[in-house]
N, C-alpha and C positions, 0 to 999 in steps of 0.2 A: 260350727254354725250350720243351721239348716236353711238353705236358700229357697224360700217359697215366694219369691218375687219375680224371677225371670219369666217372661211370657213364652215359655216353651215347656213341653211335657217331658217326662222321664222315660217314655215308652220307646221300644225299638221301632225302626222304620217299617213301613209296609213292605213285604217281601218283593213286590214288583218294582218298588223304587230302588231297593238295594241291588237287585239284579240288573236294572238298567244302568245304574251308576258304575257298578263293578264291571259290566261289559264294556262301557265306554273307556274306563281306565285301562282295562286289559288291551283294548285296541289302540290306546294312545289318542283317543278322540277327545282332546282337551283344547281345541282351538276355538274359532269363532262360532257364534250361534248362526245357523242358517236362516234365511228369510222365512222359511215355512217349516218350523220344527214339529208341526202337528198339534200345537196347543189349541188353536181355534176349534178344530174338530173335536178334540178330546173334551174341551170345556163345554162345547155345545151339547154333546151327548150327556155329559155329567149333569148339566143344569136341567136338562129335560128329565133325566132319570131320577134325580134327587129332589128337585123342586117343582117339576112340571112347568119349567120355564123354557119357552121356545126362543132361542137366541140365534140371530143371523150371524154366521161366522164372519161375514164381510164387515160386521160392525164391532169386531174385536181387534185390539192392538195390544201388544205387550210392552212392558218396560221393566226396570230394575226391581222396584218394590212398590208397595201400595202408597207409601207416603210420597215417594218421588212422583208417582202418577197424580196424586192429589195436588201437589205443587204445580205441576205442568198444566193441569186443567184449570186451577184457580187463576193462573197467570193469564189464561185466555178469556175468562169470563168476568174478571174484575179489573178495575183500574187502580193504580197505586193510591192508597189511602181509603179505598172502599172497605166497608165493614162486612165481615163474614160471620154468620151466626154459628155458634156451637151450643151444645146442650150438656153442660157440666152437671155432675162430675164426669169428666171424659178423658180419654187417652191423652196424656200430657203433650206428646209431639204435635197434636192438632194446633196448638197455639204457635209453636215454632214454624210449622209449615205455612200457616196463614201469613205470618210475618215474612217468611222467605219469599212468598208470592207477592208481597207488597201490600197485603191487606191488614186490617185492624180487627182484632178479635172482639166479637159482640156476644157476650154470654147470656143465654136464655136457659136457665137451669131446668132440668127435668122436674116434673111435678110428682110428688108422692101422693098417690091416690088412696093410700091406706092399705093396699094389698100389693102394690108394685109401683113402678115408675112409668110415666108416659110423657110424651111431648107436650109442652106448654104452647098450644096452638095460638092462644090469644097473645101471649108474649112474643111469639115468633111474628105474628102479624103486625104487632106494634113496631117491632124492629124493622120489618120490611117496609112498612109505611113511612118510617123515619129515614129510609134510604139504604138499608143493608142490601147488598147485591147478590149474595150467595148464602147458602146453608151448607155447612159441612156436617153431614149426617153420619152417625155411627150406628150401623144396622147389620147384625145385632150390636147392641150397645156394650161398650167396654168403659167402665168396669162393672156395671150392674148386671150384665147378662140378659138385658131386656130384649125381647123380640117384638119390635113395633108392630102394631096391628095394621091390617090393610086399610081400615078406615082412617087411622091417623096418618098413614103415609099418603093416602089419596088426598086428604085435607091439606097436608103440607104441600103437595104438588100443586093443588089448586091455588093456594096462597102465593107460591113462588111464581106461577104463571100470571096471576093477577097483578103482581108488582114488578114483573119483568126481571125476576131473579132466577138463578140456577141452583140446582141441588147436586152436590157431589156426595155420593153415598159410599162410605168405606164399609165393604161387606166381607172383610177378611175372615171374620169368625162365622160366616154363614155355613160352611161345610160342617162345623162342629155344633150347629144348633140341634137340639133334641128334636126328633121327628114329630113328637107330640106337640111341640110348640108352634108348628105351622109357620115357619119362616116365610116371609113374603119379600122377594127381591123388589127393591124400590121401583125399578123400571116397569114392573108388572102391576103396580098398584092401580094405575089408571092411564087413560090416554094422555092426560096432562103430565103425568110422571115421565112418560116416554118423551114428551116434547121438551121438558126442562131438565132432565136428569142425566147423570153419568154414574156408572157403578165402577168401583175399583175393587178388585178382589184378588185372591191368591190361594194356592194350596198350602201356603207356608205355615199357618197356625195349626190347622187340624192335623197336617201331616208332618209337622216339625221340620220345615225346610227353609227357615228364614235366612240361613247363611248362603243359600244357593242362588237367590236373587232372580225372581220371576214373578211379575204381577200382570193382571189383565185389566185393561180399560174397556168397558162395554157400554154401548149405547143402543137406543131403540128408535130414536127420532132422527129425522133428517138434519135438523139444526145441530144437535150435539154431535152427530156423526161427522158432519162437515168440520166441526172444530177439532175433533180427534184426528181426522184425516189430514188436517192442516198442521199438525205438530211436526217439528223437525224430525227427519229420519233418525237422528242420533238418539232421540227418546226411546225408540224401539230397539236400536242396536245396543242399548245398555242392558238388555236382557241377558242373563248369564246362561251359558250353554248347559251347565249341569242343572240350573234352575228350570230350564225348559224341558230337559229330559225327565227330571223328577216330576214336574207338573203333569206331563203327559202320562206317566205311569200312575200318578196319584189319581188322576181323573178317569182312568181306565176302569172298566167294569171289574177287572180282577182285583182291584183294591177296595171294592165295596164291602167285602166281608171284614177286612181290617177296620174300615171306618165304622161299620156297625158295631164291631167289638169295642172300639174306642168309645163310642157313644154310650154303650152299656156300662163300661168301666167308669166313665165320667158321671153317669147317672147314679151309680152306686156311691161314688165318692162325694158327690154333692149332698146326698142324703146322710152319709156318714159324718160329714162336716157338721151338719145341723145337730146330729146326736151328740157329737163331741163338744160342741159349743154349749149345749144345754147342760151337760154334766160338768165341764171344767171352767166355763166362762159364763155362768149365769148372769144375765143382764145384757149380754151381747145380743144385738138385733141382726138377724140374718134372714134373707129371702133367697131361696134356691134360684140360681140363674137358669134361664131357659136355653142358654147357648154358651159354648166355650168351657174353659176350665179355670175361670177366675171368679172369685167370690168377693162381694163388696159387703164388709161387715162393720156395723156401727158399734163402737166401743165407748160411746160418750157416757153411758151410765156408769162406767167403771171409774170415771174420774182420772183418767190417765193423760189428760191434756189434749191439746190440739193435734199432736202427732204421736199417737200411741206407739207407732212402729219404732220410734227412737228408743223408748224404754224397753220394749220387747226385745229389740236387738241387743241392747246393752246388758240386760239382766237375764234374759232367757236364751240368748244366742240363737234366736229365730228371726230370719229376715223376711218381713212382709213389706209390701209396697206402702209407702207413706201416703195416707189419705189426702193431705193438703196438696200433694203434687198434682192431683186431678182437679184442682181449683178450690176456691174458698169453701165450696159446699162439701169438700172432703174432710174438713176438720173433725177430728174424733173418730175417723174411719181408718181401716186398713183394707188392702186388697190381698187376698190369699190365693195362691196357685194350688189347686187341688189335683192337678194333673200328675200325680205321683202315686207311689204305692200307699195302700191304707196304713202300713206301719209307719211310714214317714209322716203322713198326715196326723196320725194319732200322737206320735211323739211331739210334733210341733205344737199341737193344741194343749197337750198335757204340760209341756214346759211353760207355755204361756199362762195356763191356768194356775200354775204354781206361784205366779207372782201375786195372786190374790191373797195368799197367806202372809205376804209381806205388808 
C-alpha cells in the first residue's frame, strides 16, 4: 500500500537540524526545555528574511503544537457555546479543537471563483452578525493550498473588529508557501488584523518535525498580546526540548538552502501531479496549490461516490485522504500528499488510473 495521506514528507531532514539533535543526544541533553531556547530570535529573523514580516520577539510564546495553541487561545476569546467560524473544506482537527475549547463549529465554506478558492466574506459577515465570536483561519489553507490575498485578509480583519470577534490564524504551512505566491501573514494584513489577530505557526510541516513538539503563538496588538501573556505558564512548558532545538536550527539562515530546495522539489511535483492526472485520470479536476505538499483533487466526474478514497484504497492499494473528512464540501474529493519522490507519485496515480479500466 502506498500511503499518500500522512501530512509529512519523505525527504531527509535539513542538515542543521540533524546536527543539532545529534549533538544534543551525544551530550545527553534530553531534559527540560529552558525558558529561553532561542526560538523567539530565530523565528523573528526567519519571518523578516522569508516574509518581510517584522515580529517583536517579546510578542512570541511557544507551546507543544499548533492545535494545542489554537485550543488555548480559543478558550480565552470565546465563552462556552459560542460559535467559531471555519472555512471548509478544512483540516479535520479544526472541528475537534473548537469543541475542546467549548465552542460550536460554524461552517462558512470557501467560494470557488472559477480559478481558485477564496474566503466568503459575505457569509462570514452574516455569521459574525448572528453572533459568532471567532474565526479559525487556515492561512495558507489546508487542503486547497490557497494563499489568501492581503485584500481578503484585511477585509476579514475589518469584519472581525466591527463585530467584536477574534481571528486565530493557523499558519503552519507558511514556510512551505511558494515564494511566487506572495504569502501574507494575517497579522500584517492591516492595523485591524494586528488588533484582533493571533497567529499560530511552527517549523513542523515544512521541516518535517511534527513529532518533536514546538509551536509559536505570535501577536502584534496589545490586546491579543495581553491574552497570550495571561496564559498559564504550563502552556509554554509543554514545548518539547528537541522541538525547540530543531525549530531554532530550521529557522536559522543555514537551513534556507534546504528550504529553497524543498520548494523547488514541491513545485516540480505539483506540476507532475497535474500531468499524471491528465493522462491517467481524465476527468479529475485539480488546481495546483500555492503552498504546502498537499493537493485537493475533485474526482466527482469519475462517479466513484462520496468517498473515492475508500475504493482507491481497497482496489488500488493507494491511501489518499478521505474528502468527506474535511467537511460535507469534500464529498467526491481526495487529498493527495505529493511530498514524495516522483517515482512514488507516478506509481500512485498510475495504480489509481487503472481503476478506470474496471
